[in-house]
MARDRENNU-677258 format. One record per residue (C-alpha): x, y, z; residue in three letters; residue number from 1. Coordinates in nm, 2 decimals, m for minus. Each point is the difference from the previous one (the first is absolute). Example, Ala and Ser with C-alpha at 12.3 -4.5 7.8 and 13.67 -1.06 7.14 Angstrom:
! MARDRENNU-677258
      u      v      w torfi marvo
   1.23  m0.45   0.78   ALA     1
   0.14   0.34  m0.07   SER     2
//
This chain:
! MARDRENNU-677258
      u      v      w torfi marvo
  12.75   8.91  10.12   MET     1
  m0.26   0.15  m0.24   ARG     2
   0.13  m0.07  m0.35   THR     3
  m0.23  m0.03  m0.29   THR     4
   0.11  m0.16  m0.33   TYR     5
  m0.16   0.01  m0.34   ARG     6
   0.01  m0.31  m0.20   MET     7
   0.19   0.02  m0.32   SER     8
  m0.28  m0.15  m0.21   ASP     9
  m0.36   0.09   0.01   SER    10
  m0.24  m0.23   0.18   VAL    11
  m0.32  m0.08  m0.18   ALA    12
  m0.32   0.08   0.18   ALA    13
  m0.32  m0.17  m0.12   SER    14
  m0.26   0.23  m0.14   ASP    15
  m0.34  m0.10  m0.10   SER    16
   0.06   0.06  m0.37   THR    17
   0.37  m0.01  m0.05   ASP    18
   0.33  m0.05   0.18   THR    19
   0.15   0.34   0.12   VAL    20
   0.36   0.04   0.09   ASN    21
   0.04   0.16   0.34   VAL    22
   0.33   0.08   0.17   LEU    23
  m0.04  m0.11   0.37   LYS    24
   0.24   0.08   0.28   SER    25
   0.08  m0.23   0.29   LYS    26
   0.11   0.11   0.34   GLN    27
   0.26  m0.19   0.20   VAL    28
  m0.15  m0.15   0.31   THR    29
   0.21   0.10   0.30   PRO    30
   0.16  m0.27   0.21   LEU    31
  m0.07   0.00   0.37   PRO    32
   0.38   0.03   0.07   ILE    33
   0.03   0.38  m0.02   GLY    34
   0.12   0.25  m0.26   PRO    35
   0.35  m0.12  m0.01   GLY    36
   0.23   0.26   0.13   GLY    37
   0.36  m0.11   0.06   LYS    38
  m0.08  m0.36   0.05   ASN    39
   0.14  m0.20  m0.30   ALA    40
  m0.23  m0.29   0.05   ILE    41
  m0.31   0.22   0.00   LYS    42
   0.13   0.18  m0.31   ASN    43
   0.05  m0.33  m0.18   GLN    44
  m0.34  m0.13   0.09   MET    45
  m0.16   0.33  m0.12   ASN    46
   0.19  m0.02  m0.32   ASP    47
  m0.11  m0.36  m0.06   THR    48
  m0.36   0.10   0.07   ASN    49
   0.03   0.28  m0.25   THR    50
   0.15  m0.24  m0.27   GLN    51
  m0.28  m0.26   0.07   LEU    52
  m0.26   0.27  m0.05   THR    53
   0.16   0.11  m0.33   MET    54
   0.02  m0.36  m0.12   LEU    55
  m0.37  m0.06   0.09   ALA    56
  m0.10   0.31  m0.19   SER    57
   0.20  m0.10  m0.30   GLN    58
  m0.15  m0.36   0.01   ALA    59
  m0.34   0.15   0.01   THR    60
   0.08   0.23  m0.30   ALA    61
   0.15  m0.29  m0.20   ASN    62
  m0.33  m0.20   0.02   THR    63
  m0.14   0.25  m0.25   LEU    64
   0.22  m0.17  m0.27   TYR    65
  m0.06  m0.36   0.10   ASP    66
  m0.18  m0.20  m0.27   PRO    67
  m0.34  m0.15   0.09   PRO    68
  m0.01  m0.34   0.15   VAL    69
  m0.05  m0.26  m0.28   PRO    70
  m0.31  m0.22   0.02   LYS    71
   0.07  m0.37   0.04   PRO    72
  m0.03  m0.22  m0.31   VAL    73
  m0.19  m0.27   0.19   THR    74
  m0.22   0.01   0.30   LYS    75
   0.18  m0.09   0.33   GLN    76
  m0.08  m0.34   0.14   LEU    77
   0.03   0.00   0.38   VAL    78
   0.01  m0.35   0.15   GLN    79
   0.02  m0.05   0.38   PRO    80
   0.30  m0.18   0.13   PHE    81
  m0.22  m0.23   0.21   CYS    82
  m0.35  m0.11  m0.06   SER    83
  m0.10   0.18   0.32   GLY    84
  m0.24  m0.28   0.11   SER    85
   0.19  m0.08   0.33   ALA    86
  m0.15   0.17   0.30   ASP    87
   0.23   0.14   0.28   PRO    88
  m0.09  m0.28   0.25   ALA    89
   0.13  m0.27  m0.23   SER    90
   0.32   0.19  m0.06   ILE    91
   0.05   0.03   0.38   LEU    92
  m0.06  m0.37   0.04   LEU    93
   0.26  m0.09  m0.26   VAL    94
   0.25   0.24   0.16   LEU    95
  m0.07  m0.15   0.35   ALA    96
   0.06  m0.35  m0.14   GLY    97
   0.33   0.10  m0.16   ILE    98
   0.11   0.15   0.33   PHE    99
  m0.10  m0.31   0.20   ILE   100
   0.19  m0.23  m0.24   VAL   101
   0.30   0.23   0.01   TYR   102
  m0.01  m0.01   0.38   GLY   103
   0.00  m0.38   0.01   MET   104
   0.27  m0.04  m0.26   VAL   105
   0.24   0.26   0.14   SER   106
   0.02  m0.17   0.34   LYS   107
//
């Protein structure tokens, strides 16, 4: 299936001096199931693939009109959940102790 669609809106391509509107086309990537023929399932899958390609093209074209991402008012403060001072050996020892106590209590 070789279908090419044009996006309804123009997609902006970055130029060194200014943003230039360029109309780009996108080709539907064929599915490895065959061209369709009289098989209803293949026809449905090919139609779905065509619709997904059109929606992806439209989403790309719509990003032209998205506003810029606002800058945060304050700087982000990232704090770790744990202090990170425990080494893996001590964590394994604690887990082993828990399993030993559980084994003795469960009998």
